[in-house]
C-alpha positions in Angstrom: 1.7 -123.9 263.3 3.7 -127.0 263.2 5.5 -128.1 260.2 3.5 -129.4 257.8 4.1 -132.6 255.4 3.4 -130.9 251.8 0.9 -133.1 249.9 2.6 -134.5 246.6 -0.4 -134.4 244.5 -1.1 -130.1 245.2 2.4 -129.8 244.3 2.2 -132.0 241.1 -1.1 -130.1 240.2 0.5 -126.9 240.6 3.6 -127.1 238.6 1.6 -128.6 235.9 -1.0 -126.2 235.8 -3.5 -129.1 235.9 -7.2 -128.6 236.4 -9.1 -129.1 239.7 -10.1 -132.6 240.4 -13.5 -133.8 239.9 -15.4 -134.0 243.2 -15.3 -137.9 243.0 -11.7 -137.7 242.4 -11.0 -135.4 245.4 -12.9 -137.6 247.8 -10.8 -140.7 246.5 -7.6 -138.7 246.8 -8.8 -137.6 250.5 -9.6 -141.4 251.5 -6.7 -143.0 249.8 -4.1 -140.6 251.2 -5.8 -141.0 254.9 -6.0 -144.8 254.6 -2.7 -145.4 253.3 -0.2 -147.6 254.9 2.1 -145.3 255.6 -0.5 -143.3 258.4 0.2 -147.0 260.1 -3.9 -146.9 261.5 -4.3 -143.8 262.6 -3.9 -144.5 266.2 -4.5 -141.6 268.7 -1.0 -140.4 269.9 1.1 -142.1 267.3 3.1 -140.5 264.6 0.7 -141.8 261.9 -2.0 -139.8 263.9 0.1 -136.7 263.7 0.5 -137.2 259.9 -2.9 -137.4 259.4 -3.7 -134.2 261.6 -1.0 -132.4 259.5 -2.9 -133.4 256.4 -6.3 -132.2 257.6 -4.7 -128.8 258.5 -2.9 -128.6 255.1 -6.3 -129.2 253.4 -8.2 -126.7 255.6 -5.4 -124.2 254.8 -5.8 -124.8 251.1 -9.8 -124.4 251.4 -9.3 -121.0 253.3 -10.7 -121.7 256.4 -9.7 -119.7 259.5 -7.5 -121.8 262.2 -9.8 -122.3 265.1 -7.8 -124.6 267.3 -6.1 -123.5 270.6 -3.0 -123.2 268.5 -3.4 -122.7 265.1 -6.0 -125.7 263.6 -4.5 -127.8 266.3 -6.3 -128.4 269.5 -4.4 -131.0 271.6 -5.5 -132.8 274.9 -3.9 -135.7 276.9 -5.3 -139.1 278.3 -4.4 -141.6 280.2 -5.9 -145.0 279.6 -7.2 -146.8 282.7 -5.9 -150.4 283.6 -9.4 -151.1 285.2 -12.0 -152.1 282.5 -14.7 -150.9 284.4 -13.3 -147.1 284.5 -13.1 -145.1 281.6 -10.2 -143.2 279.9 -9.3 -140.3 281.8 -8.9 -137.0 279.7 -6.1 -134.3 281.2 -4.5 -131.3 280.1 -2.2 -130.8 277.3 0.8 -129.9 279.4 0.6 -133.5 281.0 4.0 -134.9 280.1 2.9 -138.1 281.5 -0.3 -138.6 279.4 -0.5 -139.6 275.9 -1.5 -136.7 273.3 -4.2 -136.6 270.9 -5.0 -133.8 268.5 -8.6 -132.4 267.0 -8.0 -130.4 264.0 -10.5 -127.4 263.7 -11.2 -125.1 260.6 -13.9 -121.9 260.8 -15.8 -120.6 257.9 -17.1 -117.3 259.1 -20.3 -116.0 257.1 -21.0 -113.0 259.5 -23.9 -115.1 260.9 -25.0 -115.5 264.7 -25.8 -119.1 264.0 -22.6 -121.9 263.8 -23.2 -125.6 262.4 -20.4 -127.9 263.4 -19.5 -130.3 260.9 -17.5 -133.4 262.5 -15.7 -136.5 261.6 -13.3 -138.7 263.5 -10.0 -139.1 261.6 -8.5 -141.2 264.2 -8.4 -145.4 263.8 -6.9 -148.7 265.5 -3.5 -148.5 264.0 -2.3 -152.1 264.2 -5.5 -153.7 265.9 -5.5 -154.1 269.7 -8.8 -153.1 271.7 -11.6 -152.8 269.6 -10.6 -154.9 266.6 -12.2 -157.9 265.2 -9.1 -159.2 263.4 -8.0 -162.5 264.8 -4.8 -163.3 263.1 -2.1 -163.2 265.7 0.2 -161.3 263.4 -0.6 -157.6 263.7 -1.8 -155.7 260.5 -2.5 -152.1 259.8 -6.2 -151.2 260.0 -6.4 -148.5 257.7 -9.8 -147.4 258.4 -10.9 -146.3 254.6 -14.4 -146.1 255.7 -14.2 -145.9 259.4 -13.3 -143.3 259.2 -11.3 -141.7 256.4 -14.8 -141.5 254.1 -16.2 -139.0 256.7 -12.7 -136.8 256.9 -13.2 -136.9 253.0 -16.9 -136.0 253.3 -16.1 -133.0 256.0 -13.7 -131.7 253.3 -16.2 -132.0 250.5 -18.7 -130.1 252.3 -16.1 -127.1 253.4 -15.0 -126.8 249.6 -19.0 -126.2 248.8 -20.3 -124.4 251.7 -17.3 -121.8 251.3 -19.2 -121.3 247.9 -22.6 -120.6 249.0 -24.3 -117.4 250.0 -25.0 -118.4 253.7 -26.0 -117.1 257.0 -24.7 -119.3 258.9 -21.0 -119.7 260.2 -19.2 -123.2 260.1 -16.7 -125.0 262.3 -15.4 -127.9 261.1 -13.6 -130.3 263.1 -11.5 -133.5 262.7 -11.7 -135.5 266.0 -8.9 -137.4 267.3 -9.4 -140.4 270.1 -13.0 -141.4 268.8 -12.1 -145.0 269.0 -10.5 -144.8 272.4 -14.0 -143.4 274.1 -14.9 -140.0 272.0 -12.0 -138.4 273.7 -11.6 -135.5 271.3 -15.3 -134.3 270.8 -15.8 -134.6 274.6 -12.4 -132.4 275.5 -13.8 -129.9 272.5 -17.2 -129.4 274.1 -15.8 -128.7 277.6 -13.0 -126.6 275.8 -14.8 -125.2 273.0 -12.9 -122.7 270.8 -16.3 -120.7 269.7 -19.5 -119.8 271.9 -21.4 -123.0 272.3 -24.4 -121.3 272.8 -24.2 -120.2 269.2 -24.3 -123.3 267.7 -27.4 -124.7 265.9 -26.9 -128.2 265.1 -24.0 -130.8 265.1 -23.5 -132.9 262.1 -21.5 -135.7 262.3 -20.2 -138.5 259.7 -18.6 -141.7 260.5 -18.6 -144.5 258.2 -20.6 -143.0 255.2 -18.2 -144.7 252.5 -20.2 -147.8 251.7 -24.1 -146.6 250.3 -25.5 -150.0 249.6 -27.6 -151.1 246.5 -30.6 -149.9 248.4 -29.0 -146.3 248.9 -29.8 -146.9 252.5 -28.5 -144.0 254.8 -29.0 -144.0 258.1 -29.6 -140.8 260.0 -29.3 -141.0 263.8 -30.8 -138.0 266.1 -34.0 -137.4 264.3 -35.6 -137.0 267.5 -33.2 -134.0 269.0 -34.8 -131.4 267.1 -38.8 -131.2 266.1 -37.8 -130.0 262.7 -35.9 -132.8 261.5 -38.2 -135.5 260.3 -39.9 -132.7 257.9 -36.4 -131.5 256.8 -35.2 -135.0 256.0 -38.0 -136.0 253.9 -38.4 -132.6 251.9 -34.8 -132.6 250.6 -34.4 -136.1 249.8 -33.9 -135.8 246.0 -31.2 -138.1 245.7 -32.9 -141.3 245.8 -31.9 -142.0 249.1 -33.7 -144.5 251.2 -33.5 -142.8 255.1 -33.4 -145.4 257.9 -34.5 -142.7 260.7 -33.1 -143.0 264.2 -34.6 -140.8 267.2 -32.0 -141.0 269.8 -29.2 -138.3 270.3 -26.9 -141.0 271.8 -24.7 -143.3 269.9 -21.5 -144.5 269.7 -19.9 -141.7 267.9 -18.6 -138.0 268.7 -22.5 -136.4 267.9 -23.2 -137.7 271.6 -20.8 -135.3 273.0 -22.7 -132.5 271.7 -26.1 -133.7 272.3 -25.2 -134.0 275.7 -24.6 -130.4 275.8 -28.3 -130.0 274.6 -27.5 -129.5 271.2 -29.4 -130.8 268.0 -27.4 -133.3 266.2 -27.7 -135.4 263.2 -25.6 -138.5 262.4 -25.0 -140.1 259.4 -24.1 -143.6 258.5 -24.1 -146.3 255.9 -24.1 -149.4 258.2 -21.3 -151.7 259.0 -19.8 -154.5 257.0 -17.4 -157.5 257.0 -14.3 -155.3 257.1 -15.3 -153.3 260.0 -12.3 -152.7 262.3 -10.3 -155.2 260.3 -7.3 -154.5 258.2 -9.3 -154.9 254.9 -11.0 -151.7 255.1 -9.4 -150.2 252.5 -9.9 -147.2 249.8 -10.6 -149.6 247.1 -13.9 -150.7 248.8 -15.3 -147.3 249.1 -18.3 -146.1 247.1 -17.2 -142.9 245.8 -20.2 -141.9 243.7 -22.4 -143.0 246.8 -20.1 -140.9 249.0 -20.4 -138.0 247.0 -24.4 -138.5 246.6 -24.5 -138.3 250.6 -22.7 -134.7 250.5 -25.1 -133.1 248.1 -27.8 -134.8 250.5 -26.4 -132.7 253.5 -25.9 -129.9 251.8 -29.1 -129.4 250.8 -30.2 -130.0 254.5 -27.8 -127.2 255.8 -28.9 -124.8 253.0 -32.8 -125.3 253.8 -31.7 -124.6 257.2 -29.7 -121.5 256.5 -32.2 -119.0 257.3 -34.4 -120.5 259.6 -34.9 -119.6 262.9 -32.5 -121.5 265.7 -33.3 -124.7 265.9 -35.2 -126.2 269.3 -33.5 -128.9 271.1 -35.4 -132.2 272.6 -34.2 -134.7 274.8 -34.5 -138.3 273.3 -34.6 -141.8 274.7 -31.3 -143.9 274.7 -32.1 -146.3 272.3 -29.3 -148.5 273.9 -30.9 -148.6 277.4 -34.2 -150.2 275.6 -32.2 -153.0 274.3 -33.8 -156.4 275.7 -30.8 -158.5 277.5 -30.5 -162.1 276.2 -28.1 -165.0 277.1 -27.9 -166.3 273.6 -27.6 -165.2 270.0 -27.9 -166.8 266.7 -24.3 -165.7 265.5 -25.2 -163.3 262.7 -24.4 -159.7 262.0 -27.9 -157.9 261.5 -28.5 -155.6 258.6 -29.2 -152.5 260.6 -30.2 -150.2 257.4 -32.4 -152.8 256.4 -36.0 -150.8 256.2 -38.3 -153.6 255.4 -40.5 -156.3 257.9 -38.1 -158.6 259.7 -34.3 -159.0 260.8 -32.3 -159.1 257.5 -28.8 -161.3 257.9 -26.1 -159.2 257.0 -23.4 -161.8 257.5 -23.0 -165.5 259.5 -20.4 -166.5 261.7 -18.8 -169.9 261.5 -19.8 -172.6 263.9 -22.8 -170.6 265.2 -26.3 -171.6 265.7 -27.4 -169.7 262.5 -24.9 -171.4 260.1 -25.6 -174.8 261.5 -29.4 -174.3 260.6 -28.2 -173.4 257.3 -29.0 -169.5 257.6 -27.2 -167.2 254.9 -26.5 -163.8 254.2 -29.6 -161.9 252.8 -32.1 -164.3 254.8 -34.8 -162.4 256.9 -35.8 -163.5 260.0 -39.9 -163.1 260.4 -40.7 -165.1 263.1 -38.3 -166.9 265.8 -40.3 -169.1 268.3 -43.6 -168.0 269.3 -42.9 -164.2 268.4 -43.1 -162.5 265.2 -40.2 -160.4 263.9 -40.7 -157.2 262.5 -37.7 -155.3 262.9 -34.6 -155.1 265.3 -36.3 -154.7 268.4 -38.7 -157.3 268.1 -36.2 -159.7 267.0 -34.0 -158.8 270.1 -37.2 -159.3 272.4 -37.5 -162.8 271.0 -34.4 -163.8 271.3 -34.4 -163.1 274.9 -36.6 -165.7 276.1 -34.0 -168.3 275.1 -31.0 -169.7 277.2 -28.2 -172.1 276.0 -29.9 -175.7 275.3 -32.8 -174.3 274.2 -34.4 -175.2 270.6 -36.9 -173.6 268.6 -38.5 -173.0 264.8 -37.6 -170.2 263.2 -39.2 -168.7 259.8 -36.8 -167.4 257.3 -37.8 -165.5 254.0 -35.2 -166.2 251.5 -36.3 -164.6 248.2 -39.7 -165.0 247.5 -39.9 -168.2 249.7 -40.5 -168.5 253.5 -38.6 -171.8 254.6 -38.6 -173.2 258.0 -35.6 -173.9 260.2 -34.8 -175.5 263.6 -32.4 -173.5 265.7 -30.4 -175.0 268.4 -28.8 -172.6 271.1 
């Protein structure tokens, strides 16, 4: 195994014979380390990403996980970004010296079972910005990615620590994926070059941006349609005051998609986008650590419920993105994708766009747009799709207990 940078806080605890940190303290420690400026945004193929990979391997070793990469805990792959925006980045072999290298980190908890659950989270991020960044300043800045996705990696480690103490009949494979931000590269490489028999996999659990549980305790769960058991499973184990926003599709912009495309059931957990998404301001002090622990407790309850059940059956789902209506104009708002009430709630308003010019605010709920009633995101997009640049219409907006009428000029 490559030389691993020893973690200072572990040495200090050992030297002082200090008690183990609480769950929330450990979550905060993991997020803070990965989202520190020293990681320089953990862009795939950089020294910062390698430091993050070393950290994750050290934590796996500390937790007693068996190495399950192609070389100790590490599974290296290479890729060549395409200069053509219409072509995908090409994965290659690790031996290709002309390509950029990425590294998955893989640990295994062998319980002697016939079934395996894969638990994954990506640890790469955007470095100093570039493609994918929503930062508009001309001066490069480190994108620390505390929520995206140090939060998911911290929760992966939380689950590893707890699952090793459970009496279970299921094996668990923990994977920190690289290259997610560049097109799910690490997870794509793994499913094509697995280090376990994929036929033993019962479920893939993915955690991406789980650090911003809101005041309504809304947790989005994607992939609910990929096995018939999931709806009942999610409901029966929700003893944690969470509002579950269910999404059927197993296809989405995160690593669970790679496993779904191998005909494996998936569940993807997500607490929603926010104004710091893909910006330098996504820092560790903005994470909701009690909320992060609560999500971990919920996922643990789901896994324990499944432990002695028969192997899950797989079901294909519709790709929700293919059903999205096309539209030529926009309001200039960030929708609240976690909102479960009637209408489309606004989570952010862009400068100098139709919504701002009409006086719309964060927290407003669009309940009618033109002649169409808006009940959810899909109906909002259908309503929006009939307009073109230069059109004007009326919109009904719920603000608190009031309904106000506004004119929208596209």
